[in-house]
C-alpha positions, 0 to 999 in steps of 0.5 A: 517467491513471496505471497502477499495478502491484502485486507482493509479496503471498502467504502467510506465517505469523504473525510473518513479513514481506512487502514490497509494491511498487507501480509507477506509470506514465503521468502520474506527474509530478503524483503527490502522495500514494501509499499502501495500503488493504486490504479483508478479506472482508465488511469495508470498505476501510480505509487502511493507510498513505500517504506524501506527496511531501515524505516525511510518512507516516501510518499506521493505528493497527493497523499502527503499529510493524509496517509501514513505507511508503516511496517511490522517486520516481525509480522512481515506486514505493511500498513497504510493508514489513510485519513481525510479520504477524498473521492479522487482516492477511489482506486484499487490499491495494490501492495508490493514488495521488492527483495534485495538483489532483485529488480522486479516486484511481487504484487498483491491481488489488490483491494478496492477503496471507494470514497463517496462524496 
């Protein structure tokens, strides 16, 4: 089992920045993928960014050039630096991890990000 604890959400004005953190504990030795999804009210959950253990990153088109994902393997923590935030970035952001050899994800509790115009 893997437990995830997120932090860093909040309220920010358009154009501002936030940094989300997600710390994993438990069976972290086999974590391969770490990343972030988000879900706005009435919308489906969508992938924001992910980072694979070798360092490869993938981003949704709507955040390219604005968000940066990184991870600290020693701390089992993944970060999402969000710059130039827009009102449409308002959502609950969920951290997730996937372990090698497993098809399902572990999820964090979610952290609210609200961007005012």
